[in-house]
SEZA-755182 format. One record per residue (C-alpha): x, y, z. Coordinates in steps of 0.001 Angstrom, whole numbers, plus 500000, padded with zeros to 6 digits. Layout:
<node east="X" north="Y" up="Z"/>
...
//
This chain:
<node east="407697" north="693342" up="264268"/>
<node east="406784" north="691822" up="260844"/>
<node east="407350" north="692447" up="257066"/>
<node east="404648" north="690911" up="255033"/>
<node east="405593" north="691750" up="251711"/>
<node east="402651" north="690026" up="249859"/>
<node east="399581" north="691354" up="249886"/>
<node east="397179" north="689712" up="252482"/>
<node east="393727" north="688090" up="251563"/>
<node east="392339" north="688503" up="254966"/>
<node east="388394" north="687066" up="254998"/>
<node east="385664" north="686889" up="257747"/>
<node east="382856" north="684274" up="257867"/>
<node east="380905" north="684545" up="254639"/>
<node east="383896" north="685207" up="252859"/>
<node east="383760" north="688831" up="253039"/>
<node east="387023" north="690846" up="253171"/>
<node east="388107" north="693042" up="256586"/>
<node east="387749" north="696929" up="256492"/>
<node east="391068" north="698208" up="256314"/>
<node east="393067" north="700368" up="257379"/>
<node east="396334" north="702048" up="256133"/>
<node east="398443" north="703951" up="258289"/>
<node east="402176" north="705543" up="257595"/>
<node east="404939" north="707569" up="259391"/>
<node east="407045" north="709660" up="257199"/>
<node east="409401" north="708146" up="255421"/>
<node east="412923" north="708920" up="257690"/>
<node east="416373" north="710790" up="256205"/>
<node east="418968" north="708203" up="256774"/>
<node east="421741" north="711555" up="257336"/>
<node east="422137" north="710332" up="260679"/>
<node east="420872" north="707851" up="263211"/>
<node east="417303" north="707865" up="264908"/>
<node east="416497" north="710486" up="267621"/>
<node east="413620" north="711003" up="269595"/>
<node east="411445" north="712282" up="267338"/>
<node east="411642" north="709682" up="265105"/>
<node east="410556" north="707561" up="268115"/>
<node east="407446" north="710015" up="268743"/>
<node east="406074" north="709497" up="264990"/>
<node east="406455" north="705473" up="264793"/>
<node east="405422" north="704743" up="268027"/>
<node east="402253" north="706415" up="267525"/>
<node east="401670" north="704575" up="264659"/>
<node east="402131" north="701569" up="266158"/>
<node east="399362" north="702502" up="268744"/>
<node east="396984" north="703190" up="265779"/>
<node east="398193" north="699954" up="263525"/>
<node east="397481" north="697837" up="267068"/>
<node east="394281" north="699545" up="268234"/>
<node east="392937" north="699640" up="264504"/>
<node east="393940" north="695211" up="264636"/>
<node east="392037" north="694741" up="267843"/>
<node east="388773" north="696786" up="266188"/>
<node east="388955" north="693452" up="263902"/>
<node east="390614" north="695506" up="260678"/>
<node east="393312" north="694687" up="257734"/>
<node east="395520" north="697081" up="258856"/>
<node east="398843" north="698166" up="256714"/>
<node east="401192" north="699825" up="259061"/>
<node east="403805" north="701576" up="256656"/>
<node east="407544" north="702846" up="257799"/>
<node east="411017" north="703170" up="255886"/>
<node east="413619" north="705321" up="255199"/>
<node east="414379" north="708553" up="252673"/>
<node east="417486" north="707698" up="250892"/>
<node east="418244" north="710230" up="247791"/>
<node east="419244" north="713716" up="247611"/>
<node east="422045" north="716163" up="247906"/>
<node east="422474" north="716049" up="251822"/>
<node east="423267" north="712139" up="251339"/>
<node east="425308" north="712426" up="248401"/>
<node east="427591" north="715227" up="250547"/>
<node east="427482" north="713091" up="254036"/>
<node east="428987" north="710439" up="251746"/>
<node east="431293" north="711684" up="250241"/>
<node east="432718" north="713501" up="253265"/>
<node east="433100" north="709891" up="254993"/>
<node east="434818" north="708641" up="251794"/>
<node east="431891" north="706358" up="250440"/>
<node east="429563" north="705724" up="248292"/>
<node east="425561" north="707132" up="248777"/>
<node east="424545" north="703407" up="248410"/>
<node east="427201" north="702127" up="251208"/>
<node east="426428" north="705281" up="253181"/>
<node east="422509" north="704695" up="253574"/>
<node east="422841" north="700804" up="253684"/>
<node east="425394" north="701681" up="257199"/>
<node east="422146" north="703861" up="258785"/>
<node east="419811" north="701894" up="257844"/>
<node east="419892" north="699195" up="260526"/>
<node east="420013" north="701686" up="263021"/>
<node east="416610" north="702487" up="262050"/>
<node east="415111" north="698688" up="262553"/>
<node east="417323" north="698344" up="265390"/>
<node east="415324" north="700804" up="267293"/>
<node east="411894" north="699750" up="265842"/>
<node east="412344" north="696347" up="267522"/>
<node east="413821" north="697709" up="270592"/>
<node east="410005" north="699816" up="271005"/>
<node east="407796" north="697026" up="269987"/>
<node east="406795" north="698501" up="266842"/>
<node east="404657" north="696182" up="264601"/>
<node east="405091" north="697694" up="261373"/>
<node east="403909" north="695606" up="258611"/>
<node east="406413" north="696454" up="255654"/>
<node east="409965" north="698638" up="255970"/>
<node east="410152" north="700425" up="252482"/>
<node east="413507" north="702496" up="251191"/>
<node east="413459" north="704605" up="248863"/>
<node east="416154" north="703066" up="246726"/>
<node east="414584" north="699401" up="246280"/>
<node east="413675" north="698877" up="242820"/>
<node east="410197" north="698650" up="242634"/>
<node east="410201" north="702133" up="244421"/>
<node east="412096" north="703395" up="241603"/>
<node east="409719" north="702330" up="239134"/>
<node east="406490" north="703484" up="240784"/>
<node east="408351" north="707530" up="241470"/>
<node east="409325" north="706798" up="237315"/>
<node east="405429" north="705869" up="236740"/>
<node east="404054" north="708681" up="238241"/>
<node east="406435" north="711137" up="236819"/>
<node east="405556" north="709701" up="233187"/>
<node east="401770" north="710407" up="234607"/>
<node east="401850" north="713600" up="235278"/>
<node east="403994" north="714728" up="232366"/>
<node east="401774" north="713082" up="229971"/>
<node east="398687" north="715199" up="231143"/>
<node east="400321" north="718033" up="230972"/>
<node east="400945" north="718581" up="234004"/>
<node east="405030" north="718886" up="234213"/>
<node east="407066" north="721079" up="232032"/>
<node east="410874" north="721735" up="231441"/>
<node east="412280" north="725323" up="232542"/>
<node east="415012" north="726973" up="234557"/>
<node east="415577" north="727451" up="238339"/>
<node east="416574" north="730352" up="239645"/>
<node east="415943" north="731136" up="243412"/>
<node east="416942" north="729825" up="247107"/>
<node east="417764" north="726307" up="248088"/>
<node east="418347" north="724849" up="251579"/>
<node east="420096" north="721799" up="251304"/>
<node east="419495" north="720164" up="254987"/>
<node east="416042" north="720563" up="254417"/>
<node east="415776" north="719892" up="250508"/>
<node east="413382" north="722717" up="250362"/>
<node east="413311" north="725861" up="247869"/>
<node east="412511" north="729389" up="249250"/>
<node east="411766" north="732778" up="247864"/>
<node east="413523" north="735788" up="249170"/>
<node east="410936" north="736769" up="251029"/>
<node east="410538" north="733299" up="253137"/>
<node east="414530" north="733650" up="254295"/>
<node east="415345" north="735172" up="257680"/>
<node east="417642" north="737761" up="257894"/>
<node east="421120" north="736871" up="257118"/>
<node east="419609" north="734688" up="254048"/>
<node east="418531" north="731732" up="256734"/>
<node east="416218" north="728741" up="256033"/>
<node east="413435" north="729870" up="258291"/>
<node east="412883" north="725893" up="258738"/>
<node east="416433" north="724898" up="260190"/>
<node east="417935" north="728562" up="260300"/>
<node east="420853" north="727656" up="258545"/>
<node east="422331" north="729480" up="255420"/>
<node east="420265" north="728697" up="252039"/>
<node east="422343" north="728702" up="248671"/>
<node east="422038" north="730292" up="245523"/>
<node east="420765" north="727871" up="242546"/>
<node east="420235" north="728428" up="239124"/>
<node east="419977" north="725558" up="236961"/>
<node east="417646" north="723832" up="234409"/>
<node east="414936" north="721391" up="235843"/>
<node east="411182" north="720167" up="235336"/>
<node east="408369" north="721953" up="236998"/>
<node east="405059" north="720669" up="238408"/>
<node east="401891" north="722702" up="238004"/>
<node east="401110" north="723243" up="241814"/>
<node east="399279" north="726646" up="240761"/>
<node east="397141" north="724740" up="238532"/>
<node east="395965" north="722878" up="241537"/>
<node east="395186" north="726017" up="244105"/>
<node east="391824" north="726228" up="243763"/>
<node east="391176" north="722364" up="244181"/>
<node east="393159" north="721729" up="247325"/>
<node east="390760" north="724627" up="248805"/>
<node east="387909" north="723223" up="247278"/>
<node east="389603" north="719635" up="249215"/>
<node east="390040" north="721431" up="252592"/>
<node east="386526" north="722766" up="252499"/>
<node east="384747" north="719742" up="251234"/>
<node east="386923" north="717273" up="253838"/>
<node east="387484" north="719308" up="256834"/>
<node east="389072" north="716145" up="258926"/>
<node east="391596" north="715616" up="256064"/>
<node east="393973" north="717977" up="258037"/>
<node east="394673" north="717632" up="262087"/>
<node east="394744" north="719195" up="264044"/>
<node east="392351" north="721175" up="263671"/>
<node east="394539" north="724477" up="263694"/>
<node east="397328" north="722936" up="261336"/>
<node east="394490" north="723096" up="258529"/>
<node east="394113" north="727120" up="259246"/>
<node east="397376" north="727595" up="258664"/>
<node east="397916" north="725418" up="255052"/>
<node east="394399" north="726874" up="254069"/>
<node east="395923" north="730436" up="254561"/>
<node east="399035" north="729580" up="252810"/>
<node east="397189" north="728113" up="249560"/>
<node east="395121" north="731411" up="249531"/>
<node east="398288" north="733495" up="249033"/>
<node east="398800" north="731729" up="245993"/>
<node east="400671" north="728792" up="244580"/>
<node east="404151" north="728907" up="242383"/>
<node east="405006" north="725785" up="240062"/>
<node east="407443" north="723362" up="241827"/>
<node east="411053" north="722694" up="240866"/>
<node east="410740" north="718663" up="240550"/>
<node east="414302" north="717904" up="239204"/>
<node east="417975" north="718447" up="239796"/>
<node east="421338" north="718719" up="237629"/>
<node east="423638" north="719654" up="240312"/>
<node east="423975" north="716400" up="241856"/>
<node east="423748" north="712538" up="240736"/>
<node east="422167" north="710498" up="243524"/>
<node east="418530" north="710365" up="243105"/>
<node east="416094" north="708919" up="240650"/>
<node east="416524" north="709754" up="236981"/>
<node east="413807" north="711217" up="235174"/>
<node east="412588" north="708839" up="232668"/>
<node east="412161" north="711331" up="230140"/>
<node east="415161" north="713085" up="230416"/>
<node east="417943" north="711083" up="232631"/>
<node east="420520" north="714630" up="232905"/>
<node east="418068" north="715549" up="235336"/>
<node east="417573" north="713453" up="238766"/>
<node east="414397" north="713654" up="240599"/>
<node east="413674" north="715693" up="243453"/>
<node east="413648" north="714332" up="246704"/>
<node east="409649" north="715300" up="247786"/>
<node east="408271" north="714080" up="244311"/>
<node east="410352" north="711175" up="245291"/>
<node east="410042" north="710556" up="248858"/>
<node east="405847" north="711378" up="248859"/>
<node east="405708" north="708250" up="246473"/>
<node east="406209" north="705692" up="248862"/>
<node east="403302" north="705402" up="250343"/>
<node east="401861" north="704356" up="246764"/>
<node east="404966" north="702013" up="246142"/>
<node east="404003" north="700037" up="249243"/>
<node east="400753" north="699082" up="248112"/>
<node east="401861" north="697845" up="244886"/>
<node east="401642" north="700779" up="242264"/>
<node east="401255" north="700524" up="239652"/>
<node east="401012" north="697347" up="238711"/>
<node east="399211" north="695257" up="241888"/>
<node east="395812" north="697169" up="241217"/>
<node east="394095" north="694609" up="243457"/>
<node east="396488" north="695287" up="246334"/>
<node east="395997" north="698893" up="245711"/>
<node east="392681" north="699159" up="245364"/>
<node east="392037" north="697622" up="248589"/>
<node east="394341" north="699445" up="250622"/>
<node east="394397" north="703020" up="248529"/>
<node east="393727" north="705715" up="249898"/>
<node east="396231" north="706065" up="253311"/>
<node east="393802" north="706618" up="256101"/>
<node east="395994" north="708177" up="258357"/>
<node east="399455" north="710023" up="257241"/>
<node east="401193" north="710680" up="260609"/>
<node east="403582" north="714237" up="259943"/>
<node east="405831" north="716187" up="262197"/>
<node east="404818" north="719545" up="261859"/>
<node east="407567" north="720788" up="259598"/>
<node east="406824" north="718981" up="256551"/>
<node east="402716" north="719504" up="256882"/>
<node east="402786" north="721670" up="253657"/>
<node east="404523" north="719002" up="251806"/>
<node east="401955" north="716390" up="252670"/>
<node east="399069" north="718448" up="252300"/>
<node east="399998" north="720735" up="249644"/>
<node east="402666" north="718992" up="247293"/>
<node east="401240" north="715440" up="247778"/>
<node east="397295" north="715837" up="246914"/>
<node east="398043" north="718207" up="244001"/>
<node east="400603" north="714871" up="242673"/>
<node east="397919" north="712820" up="242954"/>
<node east="395093" north="714800" up="241394"/>
<node east="397623" north="714499" up="238711"/>
<node east="397984" north="711348" up="237901"/>
<node east="394283" north="710216" up="238892"/>
<node east="394699" north="709060" up="242053"/>
<node east="392532" north="709541" up="245129"/>
<node east="394073" north="711735" up="248005"/>
<node east="394665" north="710479" up="251577"/>
<node east="392088" north="710401" up="253927"/>
<node east="393428" north="712319" up="256985"/>
<node east="397064" north="714017" up="257708"/>
<node east="397406" north="714740" up="261158"/>
<node east="400610" north="716417" up="262226"/>
<node east="402411" north="716415" up="265799"/>
<node east="404533" north="718946" up="267520"/>
<node east="408416" north="718868" up="268418"/>
<node east="410165" north="718038" up="271570"/>
<node east="412242" north="720291" up="273589"/>
<node east="414335" north="719161" up="276238"/>
<node east="414439" north="721675" up="279317"/>
<node east="412817" north="724027" up="277457"/>
<node east="415470" north="724142" up="274811"/>
<node east="415392" north="722742" up="271281"/>
<node east="417633" north="719592" up="271008"/>
<node east="420843" north="719887" up="269135"/>
<node east="424121" north="717978" up="269118"/>
<node east="426176" north="720995" up="270165"/>
<node east="424491" north="721516" up="273164"/>
<node east="424194" north="718206" up="273956"/>
<node east="421179" north="717676" up="275124"/>
<node east="420146" north="715200" up="272393"/>
<node east="418040" north="712510" up="274111"/>
<node east="418817" north="708918" up="272882"/>
<node east="415414" north="706908" up="272676"/>
<node east="418199" north="703747" up="272803"/>
<node east="419682" north="705159" up="276172"/>
<node east="415794" north="705380" up="277299"/>
<node east="414593" north="702201" up="276830"/>
<node east="417487" north="700838" up="278217"/>
<node east="417413" north="702822" up="281394"/>
<node east="413467" north="702912" up="281989"/>
<node east="412149" north="700449" up="279777"/>
<node east="410092" north="700295" up="276802"/>
<node east="406676" north="700343" up="277409"/>
<node east="407372" north="703367" up="279859"/>
<node east="408989" north="705104" up="277399"/>
<node east="405779" north="704709" up="274983"/>
<node east="403368" north="705441" up="277464"/>
<node east="404961" north="708924" up="278900"/>
<node east="405529" north="710187" up="275209"/>
<node east="401494" north="710126" up="274729"/>
<node east="401139" north="711267" up="278199"/>
<node east="402848" north="714024" up="279036"/>
<node east="401670" north="716156" up="275917"/>
<node east="399063" north="716272" up="274136"/>
<node east="398955" north="714942" up="270809"/>
<node east="399989" north="716852" up="268075"/>
<node east="401196" north="719749" up="270335"/>
<node east="405055" north="720830" up="271048"/>
<node east="406171" north="718873" up="274267"/>
<node east="408748" north="719349" up="276646"/>
<node east="411215" north="716233" up="277804"/>
<node east="412721" north="716045" up="281391"/>
<node east="413557" north="713183" up="283401"/>
<node east="412104" north="714299" up="286472"/>
<node east="408559" north="714255" up="284177"/>
<node east="409372" north="710931" up="283137"/>
<node east="410208" north="709517" up="286413"/>
<node east="407021" north="711543" up="288085"/>
<node east="404789" north="709605" up="285517"/>
<node east="406253" north="706348" up="285952"/>
<node east="406278" north="706501" up="289789"/>
<node east="402784" north="708332" up="290005"/>
<node east="400674" north="706819" up="287088"/>
<node east="402592" north="703398" up="286139"/>
<node east="403682" north="701981" up="289463"/>
<node east="401123" north="704013" up="291882"/>
<node east="397823" north="703952" up="290049"/>
<node east="397818" north="700703" up="287531"/>
<node east="400470" north="698711" up="288703"/>
<node east="399228" north="698767" up="292476"/>
<node east="395977" north="698447" up="291282"/>
<node east="396596" north="694862" up="289770"/>
<node east="398628" north="694296" up="292938"/>
<node east="395810" north="694855" up="295728"/>
<node east="392970" north="693445" up="293298"/>
<node east="395271" north="690178" up="293106"/>
<node east="396562" north="690384" up="296822"/>
<node east="392380" north="690676" up="298102"/>
<node east="391255" north="687641" up="295809"/>
<node east="394146" north="685244" up="297207"/>
<node east="393708" north="686700" up="300559"/>
<node east="389548" north="686557" up="300653"/>
<node east="389009" north="683681" up="297545"/>
<node east="392853" north="681500" up="297721"/>
<node east="392737" north="683488" up="294241"/>
<node east="389956" north="681711" up="292808"/>
<node east="388063" north="683899" up="290198"/>
<node east="383883" north="683735" up="292334"/>
<node east="380733" north="683790" up="291216"/>
<node east="379615" north="687298" up="290819"/>
<node east="376534" north="686770" up="293792"/>
<node east="374214" north="689179" up="295191"/>
<node east="372360" north="692254" up="293744"/>
<node east="374222" north="695057" up="291860"/>
<node east="374117" north="698181" up="293151"/>
<node east="374524" north="701540" up="291568"/>
<node east="377958" north="701610" up="291995"/>
<node east="378441" north="698077" up="290715"/>
<node east="376564" north="699658" up="287554"/>
<node east="378307" north="702869" up="287194"/>
<node east="381216" north="700754" up="286851"/>
<node east="380240" north="698443" up="284231"/>
<node east="379155" north="701284" up="282482"/>
<node east="382185" north="703595" up="282450"/>
<node east="383922" north="700616" up="281354"/>
<node east="381438" north="699775" up="278000"/>
<node east="381560" north="703314" up="277837"/>
<node east="385703" north="704053" up="277560"/>
<node east="385739" north="701145" up="275203"/>
<node east="383593" north="703710" up="272565"/>
<node east="385671" north="706553" up="273606"/>
<node east="388847" north="704887" up="272558"/>
<node east="387233" north="703443" up="269429"/>
<node east="386231" north="707157" up="268369"/>
<node east="389614" north="708618" up="269787"/>
<node east="392836" north="706656" up="268747"/>
<node east="392044" north="705730" up="264792"/>
<node east="391542" north="709770" up="264736"/>
<node east="395354" north="709898" up="266322"/>
<node east="393581" north="711170" up="269429"/>
<node east="396497" north="709323" up="271248"/>
<node east="396393" north="711693" up="274592"/>
<node east="393020" north="712127" up="274956"/>
<node east="392387" north="708493" up="274547"/>
<node east="394716" north="707657" up="277461"/>
<node east="393146" north="710709" up="279544"/>
<node east="390289" north="708048" up="278950"/>
<node east="391933" north="705119" up="280133"/>
<node east="392989" north="706861" up="282962"/>
<node east="390139" north="708201" up="284354"/>
<node east="388728" north="704427" up="284407"/>
<node east="391763" north="703583" up="286170"/>
<node east="391002" north="706009" up="289016"/>
<node east="387471" north="704958" up="288604"/>
<node east="388201" north="701499" up="289430"/>
<node east="390651" north="702769" up="292393"/>
<node east="387294" north="704565" up="293805"/>
<node east="385053" north="701511" up="293554"/>
<node east="387696" north="699493" up="295387"/>
<node east="387599" north="702258" up="298574"/>
<node east="384102" north="702767" up="298171"/>
<node east="383133" north="699299" up="298543"/>
<node east="386252" north="698413" up="300606"/>
<node east="386242" north="694564" up="300119"/>
<node east="387950" north="694342" up="303884"/>
<node east="385082" north="695709" up="305296"/>
<node east="382635" north="692984" up="303211"/>
<node east="384601" north="690164" up="303940"/>
<node east="384608" north="691224" up="307888"/>
<node east="380746" north="691287" up="307949"/>
<node east="381113" north="687875" up="305901"/>
<node east="379035" north="689306" up="303126"/>
<node east="377958" north="687639" up="299950"/>
<node east="378510" north="690551" up="297586"/>
<node east="382064" north="690068" up="298268"/>
<node east="382010" north="687783" up="296049"/>
<node east="380518" north="690435" up="293456"/>
<node east="382743" north="692856" up="294099"/>
<node east="385797" north="690989" up="293862"/>
<node east="384589" north="689961" up="290245"/>
<node east="383778" north="693164" up="289359"/>
<node east="387588" north="694178" up="290530"/>
<node east="389063" north="691259" up="288168"/>
<node east="386733" north="691909" up="285406"/>
<node east="387543" north="695488" up="285600"/>
<node east="391593" north="694321" up="284865"/>
<node east="390169" north="692602" up="281818"/>
<node east="389102" north="695687" up="280436"/>
<node east="392340" north="697897" up="281121"/>
<node east="394334" north="695259" up="279945"/>
<node east="392635" north="695513" up="276193"/>
<node east="392408" north="699446" up="276873"/>
<node east="396780" north="699880" up="277496"/>
<node east="397509" north="696642" up="275298"/>
<node east="398488" north="699642" up="271818"/>
<node east="400496" north="702113" up="274298"/>
<node east="402151" north="699149" up="276388"/>
<node east="401895" north="695515" up="274653"/>
<node east="404978" north="694193" up="276607"/>
<node east="402797" north="695269" up="280047"/>
<node east="399440" north="693698" up="278584"/>
<node east="400878" north="690601" up="277838"/>
<node east="402097" north="690688" up="281502"/>
<node east="398591" north="690709" up="282426"/>
<node east="396874" north="688566" up="280196"/>
<node east="399250" north="685803" up="281859"/>
<node east="398100" north="687728" up="285291"/>
<node east="394562" north="687119" up="284243"/>
<node east="394940" north="683817" up="282717"/>
<node east="393133" north="685078" up="279650"/>
<node east="393180" north="682498" up="276882"/>
<node east="394849" north="683995" up="274038"/>
<node east="397603" north="686609" up="273303"/>
<node east="397262" north="690307" up="273869"/>
<node east="397201" north="690800" up="270382"/>
<node east="394742" north="688898" up="269504"/>
<node east="392383" north="690318" up="271708"/>
<node east="389215" north="691686" up="269661"/>
<node east="386944" north="694170" up="270626"/>
<node east="383665" north="691692" up="269977"/>
<node east="384966" north="690573" up="273771"/>
<node east="384158" north="693849" up="275314"/>
<node east="381085" north="694882" up="273941"/>
<node east="379435" north="693349" up="277286"/>
<node east="380645" north="693155" up="280800"/>
<node east="381515" north="689641" up="281881"/>
<node east="384201" north="687890" up="280066"/>
<node east="385957" north="686815" up="283072"/>
<node east="385386" north="683171" up="284121"/>
<node east="384442" north="682437" up="287633"/>
<node east="386162" north="679023" up="288874"/>
<node east="389777" north="679949" up="287295"/>
<node east="393048" north="680619" up="289786"/>
<node east="394809" north="684116" up="289055"/>
<node east="398431" north="684353" up="290112"/>
<node east="399749" north="687486" up="291641"/>
<node east="402533" north="687903" up="289493"/>
<node east="405367" north="690085" up="289980"/>
<node east="405684" north="694094" up="290028"/>
<node east="404311" north="695645" up="286605"/>
<node east="405515" north="698502" up="286774"/>
<node east="408574" north="699174" up="289364"/>
<node east="408978" north="702700" up="290866"/>
<node east="412822" north="703813" up="289826"/>
<node east="414835" north="706048" up="291126"/>
<node east="416739" north="709127" up="289200"/>
<node east="420051" north="710596" up="289953"/>
<node east="420297" north="713937" up="287621"/>
<node east="423978" north="714230" up="288069"/>
<node east="425034" north="710798" up="287232"/>
<node east="422287" north="710159" up="285296"/>
<node east="421854" north="706452" up="286449"/>
<node east="418420" north="705010" up="287026"/>
<node east="417674" north="703002" up="289957"/>
<node east="414559" north="700544" up="291032"/>
<node east="413386" north="701785" up="294185"/>
<node east="412648" north="699683" up="297241"/>
<node east="409169" north="698459" up="296880"/>
<node east="406489" north="699586" up="298656"/>
<node east="403378" north="697148" up="299906"/>
<node east="400698" north="696855" up="298464"/>
<node east="397879" north="698994" up="299630"/>
<node east="394058" north="698103" up="300481"/>
//
């Protein structure tokens, strides 16, 4: 985990700047400790950041916390704390979880940071000077937990918020408004000209339909509480949370003063968000940016929500899944893998411990762990752990193995930067399955009995396939990939692997001696009555 606050000029041979990739999580509201949803989005961003570094790009990965608003002021008052004391006590929990999840963020931003306050006030003045902010009066329904205004027709029966199902309050106060209505046609033009701007596709359709129904000007300040960034032209008002929060993506890359850094990293290549805040990122945010004369992000990807045993997570139901506890019980890479293997990224998913255990035992322990174990066991048995020269003439299956490896590299290069994380894992597992199939078909045990020279080629191909798999799984399971690197005696850390080393088959050096190492993914047993997790008795590696 790193925090690089200074702009990094990264150059290649010849003095050319690397291609950049700027990826963000939403900034998380610090009214409680982090949960599985926070872990899900941030791990997704980490996978994408790590893979883009593998591609040789200059990656900037941003995460952080959203710390202003009425909800936080009220929560702090209940505890007899100032809002700043309250958020200062919670922020370390997020950083602690990111450390446990092996999150490689470059900068952790807080909306209470002085440079962020300056950036928000600057963009407010910019939009005001451009004629897009005016003073008026707001009267309508407001949800404090969601920090969102609603019209009467938006509410559920009983005057409930359509998102969190809690009661809304009637608000009447002086407010500054942003001329969102002015940007309706420009937004529709943006969606039409940039079909990849909103993903997945079905989310794009939701947003287009929402904007076509007509946009009303947006209230962007409040006077009924004080915990927020003061409006620079009228300090009786504080800036509404979304105008404040969204600006964090600019603050982190130097807006407005560090123009070199800003011009290098902006626009963001990918905003990752939950489906509940997609509207703010694809309607409000691009409109604010257009008003300020800035480019809009290249892509906004909205993922779904996790339920537990078919029910929404809730403290009252006692079914909230604690990511700290999950990592402690099952292992960090096991959790990182499960989150993106179990459910297609972008759709809703259901968490059960039974599903988690099945994935760990079936795909990590049996498919992948056993593949490493059986390969290195056969290398030890037949060639004293020395990687042989690939002798003999390639047959059709050898060529298929090579082509499958190189094709998987191309597929991942296409899928992961676009946040198609589950599809990418499918491709990786197809390759893992093909390598197991290759071993079964080539049957090294039989080649050894027959004394055939081609055993050297088959063993070499098996080990070389493991090298490719190590690079493939690294973004998802960085700690396990590091163990794989050590087992294969690669001459660098997993995080230093680059795509240029995987554009051709044959990177493993013949003549090196490999060590079998320990078990990569122990099988686990889970007791649903007690919640206890234990390591299952190990099974001997199959042929």
